[in-house]
Backbone atoms as SQL, in Angstrom:
CREATE TABLE atoms (id INTEGER PRIMARY KEY, chain TEXT, resi INTEGER, resn TEXT, atom TEXT, x REAL, y REAL, z REAL);
INSERT INTO atoms VALUES
  (1, 'A', 1, 'GLU', 'N', 201.559, 9.571, 112.587),
  (2, 'A', 1, 'GLU', 'CA', 200.328, 10.014, 112.790),
  (3, 'A', 1, 'GLU', 'C', 199.324, 8.961, 112.765),
  (4, 'A', 2, 'MET', 'N', 199.547, 8.093, 111.755),
  (5, 'A', 2, 'MET', 'CA', 198.403, 6.983, 111.419),
  (6, 'A', 2, 'MET', 'C', 198.497, 5.906, 112.122),
  (7, 'A', 3, 'ALA', 'N', 199.837, 5.708, 112.793),
  (8, 'A', 3, 'ALA', 'CA', 200.138, 4.553, 113.899),
  (9, 'A', 3, 'ALA', 'C', 199.414, 4.877, 115.034),
  (10, 'A', 4, 'ALA', 'N', 199.487, 6.251, 115.359),
  (11, 'A', 4, 'ALA', 'CA', 198.829, 6.816, 116.799),
  (12, 'A', 4, 'ALA', 'C', 197.324, 6.700, 116.543),
  (13, 'A', 5, 'GLN', 'N', 196.982, 6.917, 115.105),
  (14, 'A', 5, 'GLN', 'CA', 195.361, 6.633, 115.236),
  (15, 'A', 5, 'GLN', 'C', 194.904, 5.231, 115.137),
  (16, 'A', 6, 'VAL', 'N', 195.884, 4.610, 114.873),
  (17, 'A', 6, 'VAL', 'CA', 195.456, 2.971, 114.966),
  (18, 'A', 6, 'VAL', 'C', 195.845, 2.711, 116.475),
  (19, 'A', 7, 'SER', 'N', 196.709, 3.011, 116.905),
  (20, 'A', 7, 'SER', 'CA', 196.863, 2.781, 118.436),
  (21, 'A', 7, 'SER', 'C', 195.655, 3.098, 119.082),
  (22, 'A', 8, 'ARG', 'N', 195.217, 4.345, 118.950),
  (23, 'A', 8, 'ARG', 'CA', 193.972, 5.055, 119.690),
  (24, 'A', 8, 'ARG', 'C', 192.976, 4.033, 119.264),
  (25, 'A', 9, 'SER', 'N', 192.605, 3.626, 118.041),
  (26, 'A', 9, 'SER', 'CA', 191.566, 2.823, 117.712),
  (27, 'A', 9, 'SER', 'C', 191.532, 1.530, 118.262),
  (28, 'A', 10, 'LEU', 'N', 192.693, 0.795, 118.307),
  (29, 'A', 10, 'LEU', 'CA', 192.788, -0.524, 119.119),
  (30, 'A', 10, 'LEU', 'C', 192.573, -0.320, 120.494),
  (31, 'A', 11, 'GLU', 'N', 193.151, 0.953, 121.160),
  (32, 'A', 11, 'GLU', 'CA', 192.870, 1.029, 122.466),
  (33, 'A', 11, 'GLU', 'C', 191.345, 1.265, 122.797),
  (34, 'A', 12, 'ARG', 'N', 190.621, 2.116, 122.147),
  (35, 'A', 12, 'ARG', 'CA', 189.240, 2.196, 121.879),
  (36, 'A', 12, 'ARG', 'C', 188.390, 0.914, 122.168),
  (37, 'A', 13, 'GLN', 'N', 188.982, 0.031, 120.965),
  (38, 'A', 13, 'GLN', 'CA', 188.218, -1.345, 120.647),
  (39, 'A', 13, 'GLN', 'C', 188.528, -2.080, 121.964),
  (40, 'A', 14, 'SER', 'N', 189.618, -2.064, 122.611),
  (41, 'A', 14, 'SER', 'CA', 189.935, -2.784, 123.731),
  (42, 'A', 14, 'SER', 'C', 189.233, -2.481, 124.948),
  (43, 'A', 15, 'ASP', 'N', 189.024, -1.093, 124.942),
  (44, 'A', 15, 'ASP', 'CA', 188.004, -0.504, 126.136),
  (45, 'A', 15, 'ASP', 'C', 186.628, -0.955, 125.854),
  (46, 'A', 16, 'ALA', 'N', 186.176, -0.969, 124.645),
  (47, 'A', 16, 'ALA', 'CA', 184.585, -1.487, 124.276),
  (48, 'A', 16, 'ALA', 'C', 184.568, -2.774, 124.450),
  (49, 'A', 17, 'GLU', 'N', 185.528, -3.572, 124.209),
  (50, 'A', 17, 'GLU', 'CA', 185.626, -5.225, 124.380),
  (51, 'A', 17, 'GLU', 'C', 185.515, -5.415, 125.925),
  (52, 'A', 18, 'ARG', 'N', 186.366, -4.469, 126.644),
  (53, 'A', 18, 'ARG', 'CA', 186.424, -4.625, 127.949),
  (54, 'A', 18, 'ARG', 'C', 185.029, -4.413, 128.715),
  (55, 'A', 19, 'LEU', 'N', 184.385, -3.039, 128.320),
  (56, 'A', 19, 'LEU', 'CA', 182.991, -2.657, 128.667),
  (57, 'A', 19, 'LEU', 'C', 182.117, -3.890, 128.406),
  (58, 'A', 20, 'ARG', 'N', 181.922, -4.149, 127.092),
  (59, 'A', 20, 'ARG', 'CA', 181.169, -5.152, 126.870),
  (60, 'A', 20, 'ARG', 'C', 181.146, -6.534, 127.586),
  (61, 'A', 21, 'THR', 'N', 182.390, -6.868, 127.919),
  (62, 'A', 21, 'THR', 'CA', 182.645, -8.070, 128.794),
  (63, 'A', 21, 'THR', 'C', 182.095, -7.954, 130.240),
  (64, 'A', 22, 'GLU', 'N', 182.193, -6.642, 130.786),
  (65, 'A', 22, 'GLU', 'CA', 181.843, -6.203, 132.079),
  (66, 'A', 22, 'GLU', 'C', 180.276, -6.061, 132.129),
  (67, 'A', 23, 'ALA', 'N', 179.618, -5.515, 130.938),
  (68, 'A', 23, 'ALA', 'CA', 178.311, -5.488, 130.897),
  (69, 'A', 23, 'ALA', 'C', 177.613, -7.106, 130.755),
  (70, 'A', 24, 'GLU', 'N', 178.070, -7.805, 130.013),
  (71, 'A', 24, 'GLU', 'CA', 177.711, -9.218, 129.991),
  (72, 'A', 24, 'GLU', 'C', 177.711, -9.951, 131.250),
  (73, 'A', 25, 'ALA', 'N', 178.865, -9.645, 131.970),
  (74, 'A', 25, 'ALA', 'CA', 179.170, -10.331, 133.494),
  (75, 'A', 25, 'ALA', 'C', 177.962, -9.600, 134.063),
  (76, 'A', 26, 'ARG', 'N', 177.821, -8.392, 134.134),
  (77, 'A', 26, 'ARG', 'CA', 176.499, -7.904, 135.150),
  (78, 'A', 26, 'ARG', 'C', 175.289, -8.320, 134.810),
  (79, 'A', 27, 'VAL', 'N', 175.023, -8.484, 133.428),
  (80, 'A', 27, 'VAL', 'CA', 173.557, -9.129, 132.770),
  (81, 'A', 27, 'VAL', 'C', 173.701, -10.599, 133.584),
  (82, 'A', 28, 'GLN', 'N', 174.675, -11.239, 133.538),
  (83, 'A', 28, 'GLN', 'CA', 174.555, -12.829, 134.070),
  (84, 'A', 28, 'GLN', 'C', 174.504, -12.593, 135.495),
  (85, 'A', 29, 'ASP', 'N', 174.987, -11.894, 136.194),
  (86, 'A', 29, 'ASP', 'CA', 174.677, -11.605, 137.612),
  (87, 'A', 29, 'ASP', 'C', 173.428, -11.249, 137.781),
  (88, 'A', 30, 'ALA', 'N', 172.799, -10.151, 137.150),
  (89, 'A', 30, 'ALA', 'CA', 171.368, -9.766, 137.565),
  (90, 'A', 30, 'ALA', 'C', 170.590, -11.068, 136.921),
  (91, 'A', 31, 'LEU', 'N', 170.844, -11.784, 135.834),
  (92, 'A', 31, 'LEU', 'CA', 169.730, -13.038, 135.669),
  (93, 'A', 31, 'LEU', 'C', 170.042, -14.086, 136.942),
  (94, 'A', 32, 'ARG', 'N', 171.055, -14.279, 137.451),
  (95, 'A', 32, 'ARG', 'CA', 171.421, -15.199, 138.487),
  (96, 'A', 32, 'ARG', 'C', 170.828, -14.814, 139.629),
  (97, 'A', 33, 'GLN', 'N', 170.742, -13.492, 140.029),
  (98, 'A', 33, 'GLN', 'CA', 170.020, -12.795, 141.148),
  (99, 'A', 33, 'GLN', 'C', 168.599, -12.856, 140.970),
  (100, 'A', 34, 'ASN', 'N', 168.369, -12.752, 139.534),
  (101, 'A', 34, 'ASN', 'CA', 166.668, -12.535, 139.547),
  (102, 'A', 34, 'ASN', 'C', 166.116, -14.239, 139.720),
  (103, 'A', 35, 'SER', 'N', 166.937, -15.220, 139.299),
  (104, 'A', 35, 'SER', 'CA', 166.517, -16.547, 139.440),
  (105, 'A', 35, 'SER', 'C', 166.468, -16.924, 140.913),
  (106, 'A', 36, 'GLU', 'N', 167.398, -16.531, 141.595),
  (107, 'A', 36, 'GLU', 'CA', 167.368, -16.530, 143.290),
  (108, 'A', 36, 'GLU', 'C', 166.165, -15.982, 143.734),
  (109, 'A', 37, 'LEU', 'N', 165.713, -14.647, 143.296),
  (110, 'A', 37, 'LEU', 'CA', 164.526, -14.102, 143.897),
  (111, 'A', 37, 'LEU', 'C', 163.315, -14.725, 143.304),
  (112, 'A', 38, 'VAL', 'N', 163.371, -15.113, 142.123),
  (113, 'A', 38, 'VAL', 'CA', 162.246, -15.986, 141.822),
  (114, 'A', 38, 'VAL', 'C', 161.900, -17.305, 142.652),
  (115, 'A', 39, 'ARG', 'N', 163.039, -18.091, 143.036),
  (116, 'A', 39, 'ARG', 'CA', 162.996, -19.238, 143.856),
  (117, 'A', 39, 'ARG', 'C', 162.298, -18.954, 145.316),
  (118, 'A', 40, 'GLU', 'N', 163.213, -17.761, 145.632),
  (119, 'A', 40, 'GLU', 'CA', 162.844, -17.182, 147.163),
  (120, 'A', 40, 'GLU', 'C', 161.270, -16.748, 147.081),
  (121, 'A', 41, 'SER', 'N', 160.852, -16.166, 145.952),
  (122, 'A', 41, 'SER', 'CA', 159.418, -15.588, 145.893),
  (123, 'A', 41, 'SER', 'C', 158.555, -16.907, 145.848),
  (124, 'A', 42, 'GLN', 'N', 158.870, -17.959, 145.278),
  (125, 'A', 42, 'GLN', 'CA', 158.156, -19.059, 145.158),
  (126, 'A', 42, 'GLN', 'C', 158.294, -19.992, 146.550),
  (127, 'A', 43, 'SER', 'N', 159.221, -19.859, 147.325),
  (128, 'A', 43, 'SER', 'CA', 159.150, -20.538, 148.500),
  (129, 'A', 43, 'SER', 'C', 158.380, -19.830, 149.507),
  (130, 'A', 44, 'LEU', 'N', 158.387, -18.445, 149.565),
  (131, 'A', 44, 'LEU', 'CA', 157.619, -17.623, 150.294),
  (132, 'A', 44, 'LEU', 'C', 156.239, -17.728, 150.084),
  (133, 'A', 45, 'GLN', 'N', 155.801, -18.077, 148.531),
  (134, 'A', 45, 'GLN', 'CA', 154.444, -18.096, 148.464),
  (135, 'A', 45, 'GLN', 'C', 153.925, -19.558, 149.037),
  (136, 'A', 46, 'GLU', 'N', 154.794, -20.349, 148.983),
  (137, 'A', 46, 'GLU', 'CA', 154.536, -21.926, 149.415),
  (138, 'A', 46, 'GLU', 'C', 154.236, -21.642, 151.044),
  (139, 'A', 47, 'GLN', 'N', 155.113, -20.897, 151.661),
  (140, 'A', 47, 'GLN', 'CA', 155.012, -20.703, 153.166),
  (141, 'A', 47, 'GLN', 'C', 153.576, -19.989, 153.553),
  (142, 'A', 48, 'ILE', 'N', 153.490, -19.132, 152.594),
  (143, 'A', 48, 'ILE', 'CA', 152.208, -18.286, 153.011),
  (144, 'A', 48, 'ILE', 'C', 151.028, -19.040, 152.613),
  (145, 'A', 49, 'ARG', 'N', 150.972, -20.123, 151.698),
  (146, 'A', 49, 'ARG', 'CA', 149.822, -20.937, 151.384),
  (147, 'A', 49, 'ARG', 'C', 149.738, -21.914, 152.758),
  (148, 'A', 50, 'ILE', 'N', 150.813, -22.352, 153.132),
  (149, 'A', 50, 'ILE', 'CA', 150.799, -23.386, 154.412),
  (150, 'A', 50, 'ILE', 'C', 150.278, -22.627, 155.692),
  (151, 'A', 51, 'LEU', 'N', 150.864, -21.185, 155.825),
  (152, 'A', 51, 'LEU', 'CA', 150.244, -20.623, 156.910),
  (153, 'A', 51, 'LEU', 'C', 148.777, -20.156, 156.696),
  (154, 'A', 52, 'ASP', 'N', 148.487, -19.759, 155.473),
  (155, 'A', 52, 'ASP', 'CA', 146.918, -19.538, 155.264),
  (156, 'A', 52, 'ASP', 'C', 146.144, -20.953, 155.749),
  (157, 'A', 53, 'ALA', 'N', 146.710, -22.135, 155.392),
  (158, 'A', 53, 'ALA', 'CA', 145.798, -23.141, 155.483),
  (159, 'A', 53, 'ALA', 'C', 145.851, -23.586, 156.998),
  (160, 'A', 54, 'GLU', 'N', 147.075, -23.327, 157.863),
  (161, 'A', 54, 'GLU', 'CA', 147.058, -23.360, 159.157),
  (162, 'A', 54, 'GLU', 'C', 146.074, -22.511, 160.009),
  (163, 'A', 55, 'ARG', 'N', 146.147, -21.120, 159.445),
  (164, 'A', 55, 'ARG', 'CA', 145.167, -20.263, 160.019),
  (165, 'A', 55, 'ARG', 'C', 143.871, -20.546, 159.853),
  (166, 'A', 56, 'ASP', 'N', 143.340, -21.100, 158.435),
  (167, 'A', 56, 'ASP', 'CA', 142.044, -21.385, 158.265),
  (168, 'A', 56, 'ASP', 'C', 141.557, -22.787, 159.342),
  (169, 'A', 57, 'SER', 'N', 142.382, -23.625, 159.372),
  (170, 'A', 57, 'SER', 'CA', 142.268, -24.759, 160.352),
  (171, 'A', 57, 'SER', 'C', 142.067, -24.266, 161.944),
  (172, 'A', 58, 'LEU', 'N', 143.006, -23.543, 162.218),
  (173, 'A', 58, 'LEU', 'CA', 142.851, -22.650, 163.581),
  (174, 'A', 58, 'LEU', 'C', 141.455, -22.058, 163.745),
  (175, 'A', 59, 'GLN', 'N', 141.061, -21.348, 162.609),
  (176, 'A', 59, 'GLN', 'CA', 139.811, -20.366, 162.858),
  (177, 'A', 59, 'GLN', 'C', 138.824, -21.262, 162.899),
  (178, 'A', 60, 'ASP', 'N', 138.793, -22.730, 161.962),
  (179, 'A', 60, 'ASP', 'CA', 137.702, -23.595, 161.894),
  (180, 'A', 60, 'ASP', 'C', 137.408, -24.166, 163.484),
  (181, 'A', 61, 'LEU', 'N', 138.723, -24.494, 164.059),
  (182, 'A', 61, 'LEU', 'CA', 138.781, -24.945, 165.410),
  (183, 'A', 61, 'LEU', 'C', 138.016, -23.933, 166.439),
  (184, 'A', 62, 'LEU', 'N', 138.469, -22.803, 166.225),
  (185, 'A', 62, 'LEU', 'CA', 138.130, -21.562, 167.208),
  (186, 'A', 62, 'LEU', 'C', 136.529, -21.698, 166.778),
  (187, 'A', 63, 'ASP', 'N', 136.261, -21.478, 165.621),
  (188, 'A', 63, 'ASP', 'CA', 134.547, -21.425, 165.606),
  (189, 'A', 63, 'ASP', 'C', 133.769, -22.554, 166.146),
  (190, 'A', 64, 'GLU', 'N', 134.669, -23.872, 165.847),
  (191, 'A', 64, 'GLU', 'CA', 133.906, -24.737, 166.653),
  (192, 'A', 64, 'GLU', 'C', 133.734, -24.974, 168.128),
  (193, 'A', 65, 'GLN', 'N', 134.804, -24.523, 168.509),
  (194, 'A', 65, 'GLN', 'CA', 134.965, -24.407, 170.162),
  (195, 'A', 65, 'GLN', 'C', 134.027, -23.091, 170.631),
  (196, 'A', 66, 'ASN', 'N', 133.693, -22.249, 169.874),
  (197, 'A', 66, 'ASN', 'CA', 132.928, -21.080, 170.011),
  (198, 'A', 66, 'ASN', 'C', 131.213, -21.765, 169.981),
  (199, 'A', 67, 'GLU', 'N', 131.261, -22.372, 169.086),
  (200, 'A', 67, 'GLU', 'CA', 129.879, -22.888, 168.932),
  (201, 'A', 67, 'GLU', 'C', 129.400, -23.834, 170.083),
  (202, 'A', 68, 'LYS', 'N', 130.534, -24.796, 170.457),
  (203, 'A', 68, 'LYS', 'CA', 130.131, -25.633, 171.457),
  (204, 'A', 68, 'LYS', 'C', 130.085, -24.646, 172.848),
  (205, 'A', 69, 'GLY', 'N', 131.017, -23.684, 172.936),
  (206, 'A', 69, 'GLY', 'CA', 130.638, -23.016, 174.168),
  (207, 'A', 69, 'GLY', 'C', 129.525, -22.313, 174.185),
  (208, 'A', 70, 'SER', 'N', 128.929, -22.007, 173.103),
  (209, 'A', 70, 'SER', 'CA', 127.520, -21.234, 172.844),
  (210, 'A', 70, 'SER', 'C', 126.609, -22.344, 173.067),
  (211, 'A', 71, 'ARG', 'N', 126.831, -23.579, 172.524),
  (212, 'A', 71, 'ARG', 'CA', 125.841, -24.686, 172.930),
  (213, 'A', 71, 'ARG', 'C', 125.835, -24.911, 174.449),
  (214, 'A', 72, 'SER', 'N', 127.022, -24.909, 174.958),
  (215, 'A', 72, 'SER', 'CA', 127.000, -25.249, 176.311),
  (216, 'A', 72, 'SER', 'C', 126.331, -24.182, 177.132),
  (217, 'A', 73, 'SER', 'N', 126.626, -22.836, 176.897),
  (218, 'A', 73, 'SER', 'CA', 125.950, -21.858, 177.463),
  (219, 'A', 73, 'SER', 'C', 124.517, -22.030, 177.239),
  (220, 'A', 74, 'GLN', 'N', 123.949, -22.155, 176.064),
  (221, 'A', 74, 'GLN', 'CA', 122.396, -22.524, 175.873),
  (222, 'A', 74, 'GLN', 'C', 122.068, -23.633, 176.679),
  (223, 'A', 75, 'GLU', 'N', 122.758, -24.556, 176.500),
  (224, 'A', 75, 'GLU', 'CA', 122.308, -25.960, 177.477),
  (225, 'A', 75, 'GLU', 'C', 122.141, -25.601, 178.878),
  (226, 'A', 76, 'LYS', 'N', 123.074, -24.747, 179.381),
  (227, 'A', 76, 'LYS', 'CA', 123.236, -24.386, 181.012),
  (228, 'A', 76, 'LYS', 'C', 121.893, -23.427, 181.079),
  (229, 'A', 77, 'GLU', 'N', 121.527, -22.475, 180.143),
  (230, 'A', 77, 'GLU', 'CA', 120.474, -21.692, 180.354),
  (231, 'A', 77, 'GLU', 'C', 119.303, -22.399, 180.377),
  (232, 'A', 78, 'GLN', 'N', 119.208, -23.590, 179.237),
  (233, 'A', 78, 'GLN', 'CA', 117.933, -24.286, 179.087),
  (234, 'A', 78, 'GLN', 'C', 117.869, -25.329, 180.715),
  (235, 'A', 79, 'SER', 'N', 118.844, -25.874, 181.158),
  (236, 'A', 79, 'SER', 'CA', 118.867, -26.559, 182.369),
  (237, 'A', 79, 'SER', 'C', 118.444, -25.724, 183.472),
  (238, 'A', 80, 'GLN', 'N', 119.064, -24.407, 183.803),
  (239, 'A', 80, 'GLN', 'CA', 118.286, -23.485, 184.592),
  (240, 'A', 80, 'GLN', 'C', 117.040, -22.893, 184.638),
  (241, 'A', 81, 'ARG', 'N', 116.472, -23.118, 183.317),
  (242, 'A', 81, 'ARG', 'CA', 115.328, -22.576, 183.248),
  (243, 'A', 81, 'ARG', 'C', 114.362, -23.861, 183.730),
  (244, 'A', 82, 'ALA', 'N', 114.703, -25.167, 183.173),
  (245, 'A', 82, 'ALA', 'CA', 114.225, -26.104, 183.409),
  (246, 'A', 82, 'ALA', 'C', 114.010, -26.378, 185.116),
  (247, 'A', 83, 'MET', 'N', 115.350, -26.148, 185.666),
  (248, 'A', 83, 'MET', 'CA', 115.451, -26.240, 187.154),
  (249, 'A', 83, 'MET', 'C', 114.346, -25.437, 187.900),
  (250, 'A', 84, 'SER', 'N', 114.209, -24.164, 187.190),
  (251, 'A', 84, 'SER', 'CA', 113.596, -23.059, 187.768),
  (252, 'A', 84, 'SER', 'C', 111.927, -23.616, 187.845),
  (253, 'A', 85, 'GLU', 'N', 111.753, -24.222, 186.595),
  (254, 'A', 85, 'GLU', 'CA', 110.164, -24.305, 186.460),
  (255, 'A', 85, 'GLU', 'C', 109.977, -25.815, 187.328),
  (256, 'A', 86, 'LEU', 'N', 111.115, -26.459, 187.391),
  (257, 'A', 86, 'LEU', 'CA', 110.781, -27.756, 188.435),
  (258, 'A', 86, 'LEU', 'C', 110.733, -27.185, 189.882),
  (259, 'A', 87, 'GLN', 'N', 111.454, -26.229, 190.136),
  (260, 'A', 87, 'GLN', 'CA', 111.356, -25.810, 191.676),
  (261, 'A', 87, 'GLN', 'C', 109.914, -25.144, 191.857),
  (262, 'A', 88, 'ALA', 'N', 109.490, -24.519, 190.712),
  (263, 'A', 88, 'ALA', 'CA', 108.077, -23.874, 191.058),
  (264, 'A', 88, 'ALA', 'C', 107.088, -25.006, 190.827),
  (265, 'A', 89, 'LEU', 'N', 107.376, -25.860, 190.096),
  (266, 'A', 89, 'LEU', 'CA', 106.114, -27.004, 190.262),
  (267, 'A', 89, 'LEU', 'C', 106.259, -27.564, 191.396),
  (268, 'A', 90, 'LEU', 'N', 107.336, -27.893, 192.257),
  (269, 'A', 90, 'LEU', 'CA', 107.585, -28.550, 193.441),
  (270, 'A', 90, 'LEU', 'C', 106.829, -27.735, 194.482),
  (271, 'A', 91, 'GLN', 'N', 107.347, -26.465, 194.460),
  (272, 'A', 91, 'GLN', 'CA', 106.791, -25.633, 195.480),
  (273, 'A', 91, 'GLN', 'C', 105.322, -25.433, 195.543),
  (274, 'A', 92, 'ALA', 'N', 104.654, -25.585, 194.251),
  (275, 'A', 92, 'ALA', 'CA', 103.120, -25.569, 194.005),
  (276, 'A', 92, 'ALA', 'C', 102.705, -26.904, 194.593),
  (277, 'A', 93, 'GLU', 'N', 103.313, -28.052, 194.240),
  (278, 'A', 93, 'GLU', 'CA', 102.840, -29.490, 194.944),
  (279, 'A', 93, 'GLU', 'C', 102.978, -29.385, 196.307),
  (280, 'A', 94, 'GLN', 'N', 104.264, -28.652, 197.084),
  (281, 'A', 94, 'GLN', 'CA', 104.206, -28.547, 198.258),
  (282, 'A', 94, 'GLN', 'C', 103.019, -27.673, 198.890),
  (283, 'A', 95, 'GLN', 'N', 102.759, -26.768, 198.272),
  (284, 'A', 95, 'GLN', 'CA', 101.540, -25.961, 198.864),
  (285, 'A', 95, 'GLN', 'C', 100.555, -26.857, 198.888),
  (286, 'A', 96, 'LYS', 'N', 100.191, -27.491, 197.774),
  (287, 'A', 96, 'LYS', 'CA', 98.948, -28.290, 197.814),
  (288, 'A', 96, 'LYS', 'C', 99.085, -29.166, 198.729),
  (289, 'A', 97, 'CYS', 'N', 100.033, -29.826, 199.055),
  (290, 'A', 97, 'CYS', 'CA', 100.302, -30.947, 199.952),
  (291, 'A', 97, 'CYS', 'C', 100.026, -30.286, 201.447),
  (292, 'A', 98, 'ALA', 'N', 100.543, -29.205, 201.657),
  (293, 'A', 98, 'ALA', 'CA', 100.328, -28.510, 203.006),
  (294, 'A', 98, 'ALA', 'C', 98.721, -28.108, 203.040),
  (295, 'A', 99, 'ALA', 'N', 98.103, -27.873, 201.991),
  (296, 'A', 99, 'ALA', 'CA', 96.605, -27.483, 201.982),
  (297, 'A', 99, 'ALA', 'C', 95.971, -28.851, 202.368),
  (298, 'A', 100, 'MET', 'N', 96.207, -29.993, 201.758),
  (299, 'A', 100, 'MET', 'CA', 95.703, -31.250, 201.851),
  (300, 'A', 100, 'MET', 'C', 95.952, -31.369, 203.277),
  (301, 'A', 101, 'ALA', 'N', 97.090, -31.601, 203.932),
  (302, 'A', 101, 'ALA', 'CA', 97.212, -31.776, 205.162),
  (303, 'A', 101, 'ALA', 'C', 96.551, -30.894, 206.224),
  (304, 'A', 102, 'GLY', 'N', 95.961, -29.754, 205.868),
  (305, 'A', 102, 'GLY', 'CA', 95.383, -28.621, 206.729),
  (306, 'A', 102, 'GLY', 'C', 93.781, -29.424, 206.734),
  (307, 'A', 103, 'LYS', 'N', 93.648, -29.859, 205.536),
  (308, 'A', 103, 'LYS', 'CA', 92.232, -30.045, 205.314),
  (309, 'A', 103, 'LYS', 'C', 92.144, -31.564, 206.209),
  (310, 'A', 104, 'VAL', 'N', 93.078, -32.339, 206.058),
  (311, 'A', 104, 'VAL', 'CA', 92.991, -33.730, 206.730),
  (312, 'A', 104, 'VAL', 'C', 92.895, -33.565, 208.124),
  (313, 'A', 105, 'ARG', 'N', 93.808, -32.462, 208.726),
  (314, 'A', 105, 'ARG', 'CA', 93.516, -32.287, 210.175),
  (315, 'A', 105, 'ARG', 'C', 92.205, -31.707, 210.543),
  (316, 'A', 106, 'GLU', 'N', 91.683, -30.963, 209.657),
  (317, 'A', 106, 'GLU', 'CA', 90.312, -30.269, 209.857),
  (318, 'A', 106, 'GLU', 'C', 89.396, -31.594, 209.912),
  (319, 'A', 107, 'LEU', 'N', 89.382, -32.566, 209.017),
  (320, 'A', 107, 'LEU', 'CA', 88.508, -33.448, 209.016),
  (321, 'A', 107, 'LEU', 'C', 88.615, -34.448, 210.375),
  (322, 'A', 108, 'GLN', 'N', 90.045, -34.798, 210.543),
  (323, 'A', 108, 'GLN', 'CA', 90.106, -35.479, 211.538),
  (324, 'A', 108, 'GLN', 'C', 89.592, -34.862, 213.093),
  (325, 'A', 109, 'SER', 'N', 89.908, -33.426, 213.068),
  (326, 'A', 109, 'SER', 'CA', 89.151, -32.953, 214.129),
  (327, 'A', 109, 'SER', 'C', 87.655, -33.104, 214.260),
  (328, 'A', 110, 'SER', 'N', 87.178, -32.853, 212.972),
  (329, 'A', 110, 'SER', 'CA', 85.713, -33.008, 213.013),
  (330, 'A', 110, 'SER', 'C', 85.089, -34.441, 213.276),
  (331, 'A', 111, 'ALA', 'N', 86.019, -35.470, 212.776),
  (332, 'A', 111, 'ALA', 'CA', 85.625, -36.835, 213.123),
  (333, 'A', 111, 'ALA', 'C', 85.760, -37.132, 214.587),
  (334, 'A', 112, 'GLU', 'N', 86.597, -36.654, 215.168),
  (335, 'A', 112, 'GLU', 'CA', 86.955, -36.680, 216.502),
  (336, 'A', 112, 'GLU', 'C', 85.812, -36.161, 217.358),
  (337, 'A', 113, 'LEU', 'N', 85.419, -35.038, 217.107),
  (338, 'A', 113, 'LEU', 'CA', 84.545, -34.475, 217.468),
  (339, 'A', 113, 'LEU', 'C', 82.944, -34.926, 217.871),
  (340, 'A', 114, 'ALA', 'N', 82.718, -35.474, 216.367),
  (341, 'A', 114, 'ALA', 'CA', 81.648, -36.295, 216.035),
  (342, 'A', 114, 'ALA', 'C', 81.806, -37.535, 216.845),
  (343, 'A', 115, 'HIS', 'N', 82.897, -37.960, 216.811),
  (344, 'A', 115, 'HIS', 'CA', 83.069, -39.378, 217.619),
  (345, 'A', 115, 'HIS', 'C', 82.737, -39.198, 219.132),
  (346, 'A', 116, 'THR', 'N', 83.279, -38.302, 219.552),
  (347, 'A', 116, 'THR', 'CA', 82.959, -37.889, 221.026),
  (348, 'A', 116, 'THR', 'C', 81.718, -37.421, 221.320),
  (349, 'A', 117, 'GLN', 'N', 81.005, -36.863, 220.342),
  (350, 'A', 117, 'GLN', 'CA', 79.485, -36.703, 220.627),
  (351, 'A', 117, 'GLN', 'C', 78.596, -37.634, 220.602),
  (352, 'A', 118, 'LEU', 'N', 79.206, -38.526, 219.973),
  (353, 'A', 118, 'LEU', 'CA', 78.354, -40.020, 220.005),
  (354, 'A', 118, 'LEU', 'C', 78.410, -40.984, 221.285);
């Protein structure tokens, strides 16, 4: 009986030792996986930082292009307004010239009439 108890006790002790060894192996495996995940996480964070910087850079370029486009659009509008104003001034000057030419013709006609009357 005593030998059977010792045998069972040794068997349980052996099982406990085996379970402890397996548990330690699982802990070591979990620690290794955790370390890998930490490295992977750090790598991903670095990639995110790089992508954020690239996105910010592209957004700055886009904002700059939009600003240039806006300036260009504003410059076009200003040029078109200036052109319209110049066109209006030109038409006004042409009308003045036409009116002056009409007066010159009247004066010439009057001068010719006066000359013939003399």
